[in-house]
N, C-alpha and C positions, 0 to 999 in steps of 0.2 A: 873815450872819444864821444863827443857830443856832436848834435848839429849845429851848422854855423847860424847865428843869427842873422836878422835883417841887415845888421849893420854892414856885413859883407857886402850885401848887393849896394848898399850907398858907396862903397870905395870904388866899384867898377860903372856904374851909372850916374849919370850927370843930365840935369835937366839945365840946358844953357839958354841966356836970353835971346829970344828971336828963334829960338828952335821950337817945334811942335812935338818932337819925339825926344827921348831920353839919348844923350851921347854914350856910346859903350867905350870904356877905357880897356887897353891891352894889359896895362899892369894897375895896380890898386893905388888908389889916389891916398894922399896923407895929408892933404887940406881941408879935411872934412869941416864945414862951418853948420851943419845942424839945417840946412836949407835943402833937405832933400825930399819934402813932402811933394813936389810938384812931380819929382820922379816916380815917387810910390804911388801917387795918384794915377799917373798914366798907366804903370803896370798893372795896378788893380783895375781900371776900366778896361784895358785891353783884355785882360783875363776873363772878366764878367763877357764881353763880346764872344771870345773864342768859346766859353763853356756854353752858352746859351746858344749859340750856332751848332754846337755839338749835340745838343738836347734836341733841337729843332730836326736834325738827322733821324732822331729816332722816333719823335711823337709827330706824326702828320697833320694832326688838328694844329698843333703850334707852328707846324711849318706853313700851313697855308693862313695864317692870322698876320696882323699887322705888325707883329713883333720882326718878321723878316726885313720889312723896309727900315722899321727903327734901328735895327741891328746893322744893316748896311749903312744908314746914315751915320749910325756913331762910330763905325770904323772909319768911313771917310774922314769924319771930323777928327779923330786919332791918328790918322795918316798910317792905318795899320791895314794889312790882309785881312779879309774878312774871316777867313777861315785859317786855323793853325794848320799847316801843312807838314807832314814828314819831309825832311830832307833827303836826297838821294843815299847822302853819305849813312844816315841813319838807317833807311831800308838794307843796305849793303849790310851794316853790321847786325840788323836784326836777321837778316837771312843766314849770315856767316855762325850766328848764335844758334839759331835753328839747327842748321845743319851739323853742329857740334853737338847740339843735344840728341838729335837723331842717333847719331853715330854711339853716343855713349850709352843709349838705352840697349839693355840686353834682350835679346832675341827671345821670343815668348814661345 
């Protein structure tokens, strides 16, 4: 087995004319025409905003700099949430996995 390539993402995300954010398809598209660059650019820029905001959480000097405002502006331009947040479902799955892990750990 191998990891999927970026082509897999192209099957599910599409930047449509008039939209500022990619459309997520529930099934794979087969009509790929090679025009997925805008979609990838949006994903890339969104990821950069989220990772920079995460860095600001652990670096007080960066957090108080002008970067914070610029990242907020970039998030607004991209029409994304400024922070990548954990969903309630993901929290539940994490707690469930942690409980399972604790039960599987032998007593010392």
